[in-house]
Backbone as ProteinMPNN parsed JSONL, in Angstrom:
{"seq_chain_A": "KIIGTHFLVRRAIEGIKLEIERVRIANSILERLAAMDRDAPILLFLEDLQWADESSMFVLNYLARNIGKERMMILGSLRQGESETLDCILEKMKAENIVKLMMLDKLDGLSTSSLVRGLLEPNDFTDEFIAKFAGQCEGNPFFIIEMLKHMVSDGSIGMKDGKYSLLNADYSTAANVEDVVQKRLEALEPDAMAMVEY", "coords_chain_A": {"N_chain_A": [[-37.818, 2.26, 13.122], [-35.787, 3.805, 13.77], [-35.284, 4.933, 11.415], [-37.222, 7.039, 10.866], [-36.481, 9.456, 12.977], [-35.933, 12.467, 13.637], [-33.299, 14.472, 14.118], [-32.245, 17.553, 15.414], [-30.297, 20.047, 14.433], [-28.698, 22.912, 15.347], [-27.181, 25.106, 13.38], [-25.442, 27.112, 13.929], [-24.078, 26.255, 16.163], [-21.014, 25.247, 17.595], [-17.745, 24.056, 18.332], [-17.206, 22.987, 21.829], [-19.882, 22.875, 22.532], [-21.014, 21.838, 19.956], [-19.728, 19.249, 20.116], [-20.998, 18.062, 22.334], [-23.408, 18.469, 21.756], [-23.401, 16.268, 19.464], [-22.698, 13.822, 20.606], [-24.797, 13.459, 22.332], [-27.1, 12.988, 20.194], [-25.671, 10.543, 19.215], [-25.808, 9.285, 20.944], [-28.417, 8.737, 21.712], [-29.315, 7.681, 19.315], [-28.007, 5.081, 19.822], [-29.335, 3.925, 21.962], [-31.678, 3.85, 21.216], [-31.215, 1.532, 18.954], [-30.219, -0.357, 20.939], [-32.488, -1.065, 22.493], [-34.225, -1.92, 20.604], [-32.683, -4.179, 19.967], [-33.258, -6.355, 21.59], [-35.312, -7.973, 21.287], [-34.293, -9.159, 18.714], [-31.212, -9.957, 17.294], [-29.385, -7.139, 15.591], [-28.58, -5.83, 12.31], [-27.095, -3.335, 11.103], [-26.728, -1.792, 8.145], [-25.39, 0.669, 6.072], [-24.773, 2.22, 3.314], [-22.944, 3.618, 0.725], [-20.83, 5.234, 2.258], [-19.194, 7.184, 1.722], [-20.098, 9.376, 1.123], [-21.165, 10.325, 3.429], [-21.46, 12.855, 5.984], [-19.461, 14.821, 8.394], [-20.352, 14.865, 10.839], [-22.715, 12.791, 10.644], [-20.161, 10.766, 10.403], [-19.113, 11.113, 12.755], [-21.268, 9.929, 14.41], [-21.415, 6.967, 13.286], [-18.799, 6.433, 14.327], [-19.246, 6.429, 17.094], [-20.731, 4.904, 17.855], [-19.713, 2.314, 16.886], [-17.637, 2.331, 18.864], [-19.513, 1.911, 20.815], [-20.962, -0.435, 20.864], [-20.122, -3.171, 22.002], [-21.713, -4.331, 23.863], [-24.006, -5.07, 22.713], [-26.385, -7.26, 20.824], [-25.603, -6.434, 17.859], [-24.443, -5.649, 14.853], [-22.624, -3.509, 12.774], [-22.696, -2.849, 9.225], [-20.674, -1.405, 6.344], [-20.743, 0.409, 3.31], [-18.275, 1.864, 0.937], [-16.568, 3.919, -0.915], [-13.268, 4.316, -1.37], [-10.95, 6.787, -0.799], [-12.468, 8.917, -1.933], [-13.417, 10.828, -0.103], [-11.832, 12.898, 2.488], [-12.439, 13.112, 4.854], [-14.015, 10.997, 5.688], [-11.709, 8.837, 5.092], [-9.939, 9.772, 6.964], [-11.097, 9.395, 9.574], [-11.926, 6.383, 9.266], [-8.935, 5.903, 9.634], [-8.428, 6.405, 11.775], [-10.156, 4.851, 13.073], [-9.426, 2.044, 12.645], [-6.923, 2.17, 13.844], [-7.634, 1.746, 16.894], [-8.891, -0.404, 16.658], [-11.552, -0.957, 16.016], [-12.858, -1.209, 13.62], [-13.056, -3.192, 10.782], [-12.011, -3.542, 7.549], [-12.948, -4.97, 4.473], [-11.653, -5.612, 1.292], [-13.39, -5.161, -1.837], [-13.153, -6.568, -4.733], [-13.401, -5.058, -8.507], [-15.782, -6.138, -10.578], [-15.074, -8.731, -12.618], [-14.839, -10.009, -16.173], [-16.531, -12.096, -16.689], [-18.082, -12.068, -14.504], [-19.545, -9.643, -15.057], [-20.706, -10.661, -17.484], [-22.71, -12.359, -16.492], [-24.099, -10.829, -14.938], [-25.344, -8.447, -16.261], [-26.644, -10.522, -18.503], [-28.45, -11.633, -16.465], [-29.739, -9.729, -15.561], [-31.206, -8.533, -17.919], [-33.37, -10.688, -19.341], [-35.294, -12.735, -22.017], [-32.085, -12.567, -23.857], [-29.927, -11.515, -26.696], [-27.182, -10.894, -26.693], [-24.135, -10.305, -27.771], [-20.569, -11.93, -27.14], [-18.944, -10.219, -27.709], [-19.775, -7.796, -27.438], [-20.421, -7.706, -24.846], [-18.205, -7.721, -23.802], [-16.763, -5.759, -24.369], [-18.958, -3.755, -23.204], [-18.223, -4.296, -20.583], [-15.537, -3.678, -20.182], [-15.982, -0.89, -20.516], [-17.61, -0.141, -18.587], [-15.697, -0.431, -16.456], [-15.96, -2.514, -14.188], [-17.815, -1.786, -12.478], [-20.363, -2.325, -10.5], [-23.169, -0.904, -10.0], [-22.549, 1.195, -12.002], [-22.722, -0.417, -14.146], [-25.521, -1.469, -14.123], [-26.957, 0.964, -14.19], [-26.169, 1.871, -16.573], [-27.107, 0.175, -17.886], [-29.947, 0.532, -17.891], [-30.217, 2.847, -18.578], [-29.48, 2.542, -21.364], [-31.512, 1.108, -22.318], [-33.704, 2.883, -21.708], [-33.09, 4.794, -23.717], [-33.209, 3.482, -26.016], [-31.191, 2.179, -27.159], [-31.034, -0.182, -26.512], [-33.271, -2.869, -26.97], [-36.31, -4.615, -27.334], [-36.497, -7.25, -29.607], [-37.67, -9.793, -31.658], [-38.562, -11.024, -29.5], [-36.127, -11.131, -27.553], [-34.073, -9.187, -25.696], [-32.135, -6.943, -27.168], [-29.083, -5.925, -28.941], [-29.463, -2.467, -30.338], [-28.54, -0.189, -31.196], [-25.392, -0.164, -32.423], [-23.751, 2.015, -32.069], [-23.827, 2.848, -29.677], [-23.507, 5.78, -26.829], [-21.494, 5.704, -24.024], [-21.295, 6.551, -20.666], [-18.906, 8.415, -19.171], [-18.588, 8.192, -16.304], [-20.198, 7.067, -13.321], [-21.484, 9.269, -12.364], [-22.138, 10.82, -14.403], [-23.622, 9.152, -15.637], [-26.237, 8.822, -14.439], [-26.836, 11.688, -14.062], [-27.425, 11.72, -17.238], [-30.082, 10.137, -16.909], [-31.613, 11.295, -15.389], [-32.14, 13.6, -16.973], [-33.545, 12.886, -18.715], [-36.191, 12.658, -17.476], [-39.377, 14.266, -16.997], [-40.315, 17.467, -16.925], [-41.55, 18.466, -14.378], [-41.259, 16.199, -12.848], [-38.459, 16.377, -12.462], [-38.104, 18.961, -11.303], [-39.061, 18.081, -8.701], [-37.17, 16.078, -8.022], [-34.784, 17.724, -7.798], [-35.81, 19.648, -5.752]], "CA_chain_A": [[-37.847, 3.07, 14.239], [-34.621, 4.843, 13.307], [-35.128, 5.949, 10.015], [-38.443, 8.042, 11.068], [-36.339, 9.825, 13.619], [-35.167, 13.527, 13.528], [-32.191, 15.495, 15.166], [-32.402, 19.208, 14.547], [-28.745, 20.573, 15.116], [-28.534, 24.494, 15.017], [-26.04, 25.624, 12.394], [-24.625, 28.111, 14.729], [-23.45, 25.408, 17.282], [-19.572, 25.442, 17.725], [-16.591, 24.07, 19.492], [-17.436, 22.051, 22.683], [-21.39, 22.633, 22.317], [-21.192, 20.934, 18.85], [-19.465, 17.614, 20.142], [-21.896, 17.527, 23.18], [-24.574, 17.908, 20.878], [-23.402, 15.172, 18.392], [-22.797, 12.657, 21.75], [-26.336, 13.729, 22.713], [-27.42, 12.535, 19.167], [-25.327, 9.383, 18.857], [-26.315, 8.167, 22.215], [-30.003, 8.498, 21.393], [-29.38, 6.413, 18.651], [-27.304, 3.779, 20.404], [-29.998, 3.538, 23.313], [-32.859, 3.286, 20.268], [-30.88, 0.501, 18.746], [-30.108, -1.248, 22.018], [-33.82, -1.315, 22.768], [-34.675, -2.834, 19.368], [-31.891, -5.778, 19.766], [-33.967, -7.306, 22.803], [-36.212, -8.671, 20.209], [-33.839, -10.05, 18.183], [-30.033, -9.043, 16.873], [-29.549, -6.238, 14.587], [-27.598, -5.753, 11.41], [-27.283, -2.179, 10.409], [-26.327, -1.733, 6.908], [-24.905, 1.567, 5.798], [-24.323, 2.177, 2.12], [-22.238, 4.775, 0.148], [-20.426, 6.156, 3.485], [-18.037, 8.309, 1.257], [-21.02, 10.894, 1.066], [-21.546, 11.049, 4.905], [-20.842, 14.245, 6.453], [-18.682, 14.663, 9.39], [-21.217, 14.517, 12.073], [-22.623, 11.474, 10.576], [-19.14, 9.781, 10.877], [-19.194, 10.997, 14.175], [-22.336, 9.191, 14.91], [-21.137, 6.065, 13.253], [-17.377, 6.043, 15.19], [-19.5, 6.522, 18.267], [-21.723, 3.368, 17.411], [-18.444, 1.394, 16.633], [-17.051, 2.106, 19.888], [-20.159, 1.421, 22.178], [-21.902, -1.74, 20.848], [-19.8, -4.021, 22.103], [-22.22, -5.221, 24.549], [-25.248, -5.267, 22.329], [-26.391, -7.701, 19.875], [-25.544, -5.941, 17.088], [-23.315, -5.561, 13.993], [-22.738, -2.193, 11.777], [-21.589, -2.867, 8.021], [-21.04, -0.337, 5.714], [-20.287, 0.162, 2.054], [-17.793, 2.668, 0.359], [-15.627, 3.957, -1.825], [-12.099, 4.979, -0.426], [-10.301, 7.601, -1.611], [-13.374, 9.822, -2.407], [-13.497, 11.49, 1.014], [-10.644, 12.851, 3.297], [-12.929, 13.176, 6.102], [-13.907, 9.486, 5.922], [-10.656, 8.127, 5.072], [-9.146, 9.962, 8.209], [-11.853, 8.736, 10.339], [-11.275, 4.872, 8.994], [-7.771, 5.257, 9.908], [-8.446, 6.044, 13.563], [-10.874, 3.564, 13.715], [-8.66, 0.79, 12.305], [-5.846, 1.8, 15.007], [-8.351, 1.566, 17.468], [-9.44, -2.042, 16.21], [-13.135, -0.929, 16.159], [-13.36, -1.478, 12.406], [-12.385, -4.336, 10.014], [-12.106, -3.389, 6.075], [-12.5, -5.882, 3.392], [-11.572, -4.831, -0.341], [-13.91, -5.999, -2.848], [-12.371, -6.369, -6.42], [-14.187, -4.867, -9.394], [-16.412, -7.43, -11.542], [-14.256, -9.412, -13.996], [-15.756, -10.049, -17.212], [-17.418, -13.456, -16.228], [-19.24, -11.726, -13.693], [-20.197, -8.743, -15.515], [-21.771, -11.266, -18.324], [-23.407, -12.986, -15.683], [-24.948, -9.54, -14.325], [-25.882, -8.285, -17.823], [-27.658, -11.484, -18.796], [-29.481, -11.797, -15.635], [-31.018, -8.361, -15.861], [-31.973, -8.268, -19.342], [-33.547, -11.738, -20.342], [-33.766, -13.396, -22.684], [-31.139, -11.733, -24.765], [-28.784, -12.098, -27.807], [-26.09, -9.933, -26.695], [-22.809, -11.294, -28.525], [-19.601, -11.881, -26.278], [-18.021, -8.826, -28.089], [-20.661, -6.247, -26.793], [-20.474, -8.022, -23.393], [-16.686, -7.447, -23.222], [-16.481, -4.308, -24.79], [-19.48, -3.019, -21.976], [-17.499, -4.963, -19.135], [-14.308, -2.496, -20.422], [-16.578, 0.5, -20.466], [-18.296, 0.297, -16.725], [-14.876, -1.039, -15.268], [-16.338, -3.448, -13.179], [-18.55, -1.097, -11.109], [-21.941, -2.762, -10.728], [-23.912, 0.156, -10.081], [-22.576, 1.747, -12.986], [-23.186, -1.22, -14.868], [-26.984, -1.467, -14.069], [-27.696, 2.285, -14.466], [-25.822, 2.263, -18.109], [-28.028, -0.671, -19.037], [-31.195, 1.009, -17.699], [-30.121, 3.886, -19.606], [-29.593, 2.42, -22.654], [-32.899, 0.592, -22.514], [-34.534, 4.098, -22.045], [-32.735, 5.784, -24.948], [-33.415, 2.917, -27.227], [-29.943, 1.664, -27.556], [-31.202, -2.06, -26.022], [-34.702, -3.098, -27.007], [-36.797, -6.265, -27.763], [-36.498, -7.89, -31.292], [-37.788, -11.387, -31.724], [-38.8, -11.67, -27.996], [-34.873, -10.869, -27.069], [-33.356, -7.954, -25.633], [-30.939, -7.038, -28.374], [-28.217, -4.395, -28.952], [-29.943, -2.259, -31.318], [-27.821, 0.711, -31.747], [-24.149, -0.64, -32.065], [-22.901, 3.095, -32.018], [-24.324, 3.562, -28.444], [-22.677, 6.565, -26.144], [-21.077, 5.149, -22.689], [-20.954, 7.738, -19.883], [-17.369, 8.799, -18.614], [-18.631, 7.619, -15.19], [-21.212, 6.68, -12.498], [-22.316, 10.648, -11.824], [-22.646, 11.103, -15.968], [-25.041, 8.206, -16.394], [-27.092, 9.524, -13.546], [-26.977, 13.008, -14.839], [-28.265, 11.725, -18.377], [-31.349, 9.434, -16.539], [-32.062, 12.323, -14.786], [-32.384, 14.738, -17.98], [-34.474, 12.317, -19.356], [-37.188, 13.216, -16.504], [-40.09, 15.426, -17.531], [-40.004, 18.823, -15.993], [-42.354, 18.326, -12.919], [-40.447, 15.083, -11.847], [-36.943, 16.809, -12.207], [-38.149, 19.7, -10.31], [-39.183, 17.294, -7.489], [-35.899, 15.38, -7.905], [-33.967, 18.711, -7.349], [-36.117, 19.924, -4.379]], "C_chain_A": [[-36.902, 4.014, 14.236], [-34.96, 5.814, 12.203], [-36.164, 7.065, 9.969], [-37.779, 9.15, 12.049], [-35.581, 11.073, 13.013], [-34.702, 14.044, 14.386], [-32.254, 16.803, 14.294], [-31.023, 19.843, 15.412], [-28.784, 21.769, 14.48], [-27.17, 24.505, 14.339], [-24.846, 26.45, 13.443], [-23.488, 27.674, 15.916], [-21.55, 24.913, 16.798], [-18.954, 24.788, 18.619], [-17.163, 22.508, 20.197], [-19.009, 21.825, 22.75], [-21.738, 21.809, 21.23], [-20.942, 19.53, 19.286], [-20.406, 16.949, 21.31], [-23.112, 17.086, 22.39], [-24.576, 16.353, 19.844], [-23.333, 13.966, 19.503], [-24.187, 12.634, 22.054], [-27.048, 13.048, 21.721], [-27.093, 10.974, 18.949], [-25.643, 8.663, 19.994], [-27.647, 8.131, 22.367], [-30.135, 7.537, 20.659], [-29.244, 5.115, 19.211], [-28.573, 3.198, 21.234], [-31.415, 3.178, 22.205], [-32.43, 2.04, 19.821], [-30.89, -0.575, 19.833], [-31.317, -1.899, 22.715], [-34.476, -2.255, 21.714], [-33.956, -4.131, 19.362], [-32.875, -6.384, 20.948], [-34.816, -7.948, 22.195], [-35.235, -9.521, 19.402], [-32.487, -9.258, 17.705], [-30.301, -8.271, 15.623], [-28.35, -6.322, 13.679], [-27.884, -4.033, 10.904], [-26.469, -1.843, 9.137], [-26.454, 0.077, 6.307], [-24.115, 1.814, 4.391], [-23.878, 3.628, 1.875], [-21.787, 5.781, 1.471], [-19.295, 7.233, 2.913], [-19.221, 9.688, 1.054], [-21.596, 11.131, 2.478], [-20.908, 12.292, 5.492], [-20.281, 13.839, 7.855], [-19.286, 14.221, 10.595], [-22.123, 13.192, 11.864], [-21.748, 10.382, 10.675], [-18.919, 9.803, 12.035], [-19.79, 9.997, 14.868], [-21.8, 7.395, 15.151], [-19.767, 5.585, 14.067], [-18.444, 6.102, 16.79], [-20.385, 5.316, 18.644], [-20.799, 2.35, 17.492], [-18.166, 1.365, 17.962], [-17.98, 1.635, 21.236], [-21.067, 0.434, 22.097], [-21.473, -3.111, 21.257], [-20.783, -4.998, 23.16], [-23.57, -5.71, 23.758], [-25.112, -6.468, 21.153], [-26.771, -7.208, 18.382], [-24.237, -5.706, 16.088], [-23.539, -3.956, 12.681], [-21.775, -2.907, 10.15], [-22.075, -1.928, 6.96], [-20.415, -0.479, 4.461], [-19.515, 1.524, 1.331], [-17.097, 2.272, -0.522], [-14.465, 4.775, -1.323], [-11.634, 5.722, -1.47], [-11.181, 9.096, -2.256], [-13.578, 10.932, -1.275], [-12.282, 11.668, 2.009], [-11.038, 12.495, 4.653], [-13.337, 11.39, 6.828], [-12.716, 8.8, 6.004], [-9.762, 8.425, 6.501], [-9.967, 9.176, 9.327], [-11.564, 6.894, 10.65], [-9.83, 4.849, 9.594], [-7.76, 5.431, 11.277], [-9.144, 5.06, 14.077], [-10.27, 2.114, 13.88], [-7.564, 0.945, 13.326], [-6.321, 1.417, 16.239], [-8.869, 0.161, 17.583], [-10.894, -2.094, 16.401], [-13.781, -1.234, 14.576], [-12.489, -2.309, 11.437], [-12.873, -3.742, 8.343], [-11.921, -4.429, 5.186], [-13.072, -5.321, 1.762], [-12.484, -5.896, -1.202], [-13.484, -5.694, -4.29], [-13.71, -5.856, -7.348], [-14.644, -6.04, -9.938], [-15.485, -7.728, -12.586], [-15.167, -9.618, -15.287], [-16.717, -10.864, -17.104], [-18.746, -12.808, -15.506], [-20.014, -10.594, -14.052], [-21.383, -9.277, -16.812], [-22.959, -11.412, -17.614], [-24.815, -11.87, -15.308], [-25.865, -8.815, -15.452], [-26.943, -8.897, -18.228], [-28.541, -11.728, -17.952], [-30.495, -10.576, -15.96], [-31.683, -8.288, -16.965], [-32.401, -9.718, -19.757], [-34.648, -11.805, -20.864], [-33.266, -12.217, -23.699], [-30.529, -12.324, -25.661], [-27.541, -11.559, -27.729], [-24.902, -10.84, -26.934], [-21.862, -11.289, -27.421], [-18.702, -10.505, -26.338], [-18.997, -7.702, -27.354], [-20.494, -6.397, -25.483], [-18.81, -7.279, -22.708], [-16.243, -6.448, -23.647], [-17.485, -3.198, -23.598], [-18.533, -3.153, -20.784], [-16.287, -3.6, -19.31], [-14.691, -1.058, -19.782], [-16.933, 0.993, -18.902], [-17.236, -0.089, -15.716], [-15.062, -1.793, -14.042], [-17.207, -3.221, -12.022], [-20.285, -1.654, -11.624], [-22.971, -1.781, -10.906], [-24.005, 0.955, -11.436], [-23.026, 0.764, -14.05], [-24.888, -1.366, -15.166], [-27.496, -0.296, -14.592], [-27.408, 2.419, -16.086], [-27.057, 1.404, -18.77], [-29.458, 0.147, -19.11], [-31.366, 2.353, -18.91], [-30.181, 3.847, -21.204], [-30.911, 1.707, -23.423], [-33.964, 1.897, -22.758], [-34.194, 4.802, -23.172], [-32.723, 4.717, -26.436], [-31.986, 2.093, -27.787], [-30.038, -0.156, -27.4], [-32.787, -1.983, -26.338], [-35.066, -4.394, -27.309], [-36.766, -6.508, -29.295], [-36.376, -9.452, -31.317], [-37.984, -11.799, -30.503], [-37.587, -11.665, -27.34], [-34.876, -9.483, -26.839], [-32.145, -7.926, -26.591], [-30.559, -5.536, -28.189], [-28.77, -3.715, -30.522], [-29.466, -0.986, -32.022], [-26.258, 0.385, -31.222], [-23.263, 0.588, -31.697], [-23.099, 3.883, -30.421], [-23.072, 4.532, -27.608], [-22.803, 5.855, -24.939], [-20.777, 6.627, -22.081], [-19.65, 7.704, -19.474], [-17.513, 8.013, -17.201], [-19.99, 7.397, -14.412], [-22.344, 8.386, -12.594], [-22.95, 11.123, -13.417], [-23.979, 10.433, -16.405], [-26.361, 8.367, -15.504], [-27.599, 10.277, -14.035], [-28.127, 12.475, -16.251], [-29.436, 10.777, -18.351], [-32.236, 10.605, -16.12], [-32.76, 13.642, -15.702], [-33.394, 14.33, -18.917], [-36.048, 12.604, -18.513], [-38.168, 14.277, -17.173], [-40.025, 16.278, -16.66], [-40.48, 19.013, -14.462], [-41.655, 17.242, -12.195], [-38.925, 15.729, -11.758], [-37.101, 17.797, -11.207], [-38.618, 18.963, -8.879], [-37.938, 16.558, -7.105], [-34.922, 16.723, -6.858], [-34.398, 19.256, -5.856], [-35.88, 19.036, -3.465]], "O_chain_A": [[-37.182, 5.112, 14.718], [-34.919, 7.043, 12.138], [-36.041, 7.966, 9.139], [-38.57, 10.093, 12.087], [-34.765, 10.931, 12.103], [-35.301, 14.235, 15.445], [-32.295, 17.028, 13.084], [-30.85, 20.022, 16.618], [-28.887, 21.844, 13.256], [-26.188, 23.922, 14.799], [-23.634, 26.251, 13.533], [-22.534, 28.285, 16.398], [-21.16, 24.345, 15.778], [-19.42, 24.796, 19.758], [-17.433, 21.439, 19.647], [-19.428, 20.695, 23.001], [-22.69, 21.044, 21.38], [-21.729, 18.641, 18.96], [-20.623, 15.739, 21.381], [-23.664, 15.989, 22.298], [-25.528, 15.608, 19.612], [-24.049, 13.015, 19.188], [-24.716, 11.525, 21.98], [-27.854, 12.287, 22.257], [-27.972, 10.194, 18.585], [-25.736, 7.436, 19.964], [-28.071, 7.403, 23.265], [-30.836, 6.569, 20.953], [-30.081, 4.213, 19.151], [-28.792, 1.99, 21.142], [-32.119, 2.21, 22.491], [-33.19, 1.15, 20.204], [-31.522, -1.615, 19.649], [-31.274, -2.952, 23.349], [-35.168, -3.226, 22.022], [-34.474, -5.117, 18.84], [-33.069, -7.511, 20.492], [-35.183, -8.862, 22.933], [-35.447, -10.732, 19.472], [-32.538, -8.028, 17.688], [-31.152, -8.561, 14.781], [-27.273, -6.77, 14.073], [-28.94, -3.709, 10.362], [-25.29, -1.594, 9.39], [-27.555, 0.609, 6.168], [-22.901, 1.615, 4.356], [-24.245, 4.604, 2.53], [-22.299, 6.884, 1.661], [-18.651, 7.981, 3.649], [-18.884, 10.855, 0.854], [-22.412, 12.031, 2.68], [-19.713, 12.523, 5.311], [-20.549, 12.767, 8.398], [-18.817, 13.325, 11.297], [-22.296, 12.494, 12.863], [-22.149, 9.249, 10.942], [-18.545, 8.781, 12.611], [-19.237, 9.285, 15.706], [-21.725, 6.721, 16.178], [-19.684, 4.409, 14.421], [-17.831, 5.501, 17.673], [-20.599, 4.956, 19.801], [-21.095, 1.412, 18.231], [-18.436, 0.274, 18.463], [-17.551, 1.183, 22.297], [-21.913, 0.27, 22.975], [-22.16, -4.101, 21.007], [-20.615, -6.215, 23.24], [-24.164, -6.703, 24.18], [-24.033, -6.681, 20.6], [-27.833, -7.44, 17.803], [-23.11, -5.595, 16.571], [-24.513, -3.651, 11.993], [-20.609, -3.294, 10.074], [-23.235, -1.646, 6.656], [-19.577, -1.372, 4.337], [-20.346, 2.41, 1.132], [-16.853, 1.152, -0.969], [-14.694, 5.896, -0.867], [-11.777, 5.511, -2.675], [-10.669, 10.043, -2.854], [-13.949, 12.027, -1.7], [-11.712, 10.638, 2.369], [-10.375, 11.837, 5.454], [-13.075, 10.847, 7.901], [-12.577, 8.096, 7.004], [-9.062, 7.572, 7.046], [-9.365, 8.301, 9.95], [-11.195, 6.31, 11.669], [-9.478, 3.772, 10.073], [-7.114, 4.655, 11.981], [-8.963, 4.479, 15.147], [-10.454, 1.292, 14.778], [-7.158, -0.125, 13.78], [-5.543, 0.706, 16.875], [-9.238, -0.295, 18.665], [-11.451, -3.087, 16.869], [-14.978, -1.45, 14.384], [-11.283, -2.082, 11.338], [-14.062, -3.565, 8.08], [-10.778, -4.866, 5.052], [-14.124, -4.902, 1.281], [-12.337, -7.118, -1.236], [-13.538, -4.581, -4.813], [-14.857, -6.163, -7.025], [-13.931, -7.035, -9.805], [-15.181, -6.863, -13.407], [-16.344, -9.273, -15.184], [-17.844, -10.469, -17.401], [-19.94, -12.941, -15.773], [-21.098, -10.432, -13.492], [-22.442, -8.724, -17.108], [-24.019, -10.846, -17.885], [-26.029, -12.055, -15.386], [-27.086, -8.725, -15.327], [-28.028, -8.336, -18.385], [-29.616, -12.091, -18.43], [-31.627, -10.548, -16.443], [-32.861, -7.936, -16.918], [-31.7, -10.102, -20.694], [-35.417, -10.97, -20.389], [-33.897, -11.266, -24.161], [-30.45, -13.552, -25.65], [-26.769, -11.726, -28.674], [-24.736, -11.928, -26.382], [-22.267, -10.563, -26.513], [-18.044, -9.932, -25.47], [-18.504, -6.773, -26.714], [-20.401, -5.375, -24.803], [-18.482, -6.665, -21.692], [-15.115, -6.151, -23.255], [-17.023, -2.139, -23.173], [-18.147, -2.189, -20.124], [-16.293, -2.656, -18.52], [-14.099, -0.354, -18.964], [-16.665, 2.022, -18.281], [-17.462, -0.149, -14.507], [-14.371, -1.672, -13.031], [-17.4, -3.916, -11.025], [-21.01, -1.459, -12.6], [-23.645, -1.805, -11.935], [-25.059, 1.323, -11.954], [-23.781, 1.233, -14.902], [-25.376, -1.363, -16.296], [-28.418, -0.365, -15.404], [-28.23, 2.965, -16.822], [-27.753, 1.705, -19.74], [-30.017, 0.379, -20.181], [-32.242, 2.656, -19.721], [-30.656, 4.643, -22.014], [-31.23, 1.723, -24.612], [-34.795, 1.975, -23.662], [-35.087, 5.494, -23.661], [-32.357, 5.046, -27.564], [-31.965, 1.471, -28.849], [-29.387, -1.047, -27.946], [-33.449, -1.03, -25.927], [-34.219, -5.258, -27.536], [-37.138, -5.602, -30.041], [-35.393, -10.157, -31.091], [-37.627, -12.948, -30.245], [-37.716, -12.265, -26.273], [-35.485, -8.668, -27.531], [-31.326, -8.839, -26.698], [-31.098, -4.538, -27.712], [-28.57, -4.266, -31.605], [-29.831, -0.682, -33.157], [-25.869, 0.557, -30.067], [-22.193, 0.402, -31.119], [-22.717, 4.997, -30.065], [-21.893, 4.183, -27.671], [-23.891, 5.377, -24.618], [-20.248, 7.576, -22.661], [-19.249, 6.54, -19.461], [-16.616, 7.219, -16.918], [-20.981, 7.618, -15.107], [-23.549, 8.491, -12.821], [-24.04, 11.676, -13.555], [-24.93, 10.801, -17.093], [-27.454, 8.016, -15.95], [-28.701, 10.083, -14.549], [-29.325, 12.757, -16.289], [-29.931, 10.465, -19.434], [-33.397, 10.778, -16.492], [-33.614, 14.432, -15.3], [-33.992, 15.057, -19.71], [-37.026, 12.747, -19.247], [-37.661, 15.136, -17.895], [-39.672, 15.944, -15.529], [-39.859, 19.601, -13.577], [-41.464, 17.356, -10.985], [-38.283, 15.409, -10.758], [-36.384, 17.697, -10.212], [-38.363, 19.647, -7.888], [-37.672, 16.424, -5.91], [-34.546, 16.667, -5.688], [-33.592, 19.32, -4.928], [-36.145, 19.276, -2.288]]}, "name": "protein", "num_of_chains": 1, "seq": "KIIGTHFLVRRAIEGIKLEIERVRIANSILERLAAMDRDAPILLFLEDLQWADESSMFVLNYLARNIGKERMMILGSLRQGESETLDCILEKMKAENIVKLMMLDKLDGLSTSSLVRGLLEPNDFTDEFIAKFAGQCEGNPFFIIEMLKHMVSDGSIGMKDGKYSLLNADYSTAANVEDVVQKRLEALEPDAMAMVEY"}
């Protein structure tokens, strides 16, 4: 019900008018969520908040301040230190006691091994490969998953004797998540890439 909702904000709006427009949009979203929670409690999950713009963070802040009477919880994921706007808003929200932050550690070697072996079953990956791979991906689950997909698509990992195997010991690892996603995008057909860019 919320996902299909579109809000039009004119780019020319500034200052007080912009704040009034943001409040109107945020209140409209709160009212829709409140109407939905009459049937069952709501968990609103917002992923990768570091990419949210200032207006979206305004709405999140507004919801966090005003859901106290509702059967609703907001849960979000983010990477701190990547957005000054987000960090500033979170600091204000912490000061007002309307947000609680829970820091998650990076995956350790054992957790990385479990993830890799669970994603590509059956396999005959060596402990040495897993340890090297874990170090290269620095415990970032998204990086691990996307890097594995890339290695399968470029033939570095493939089936051998009915098991996933490392076929190219000299595989190249992307420097970061953005690079591995870019490499995967570059493998798309021109028409598919044009659609992604659009």
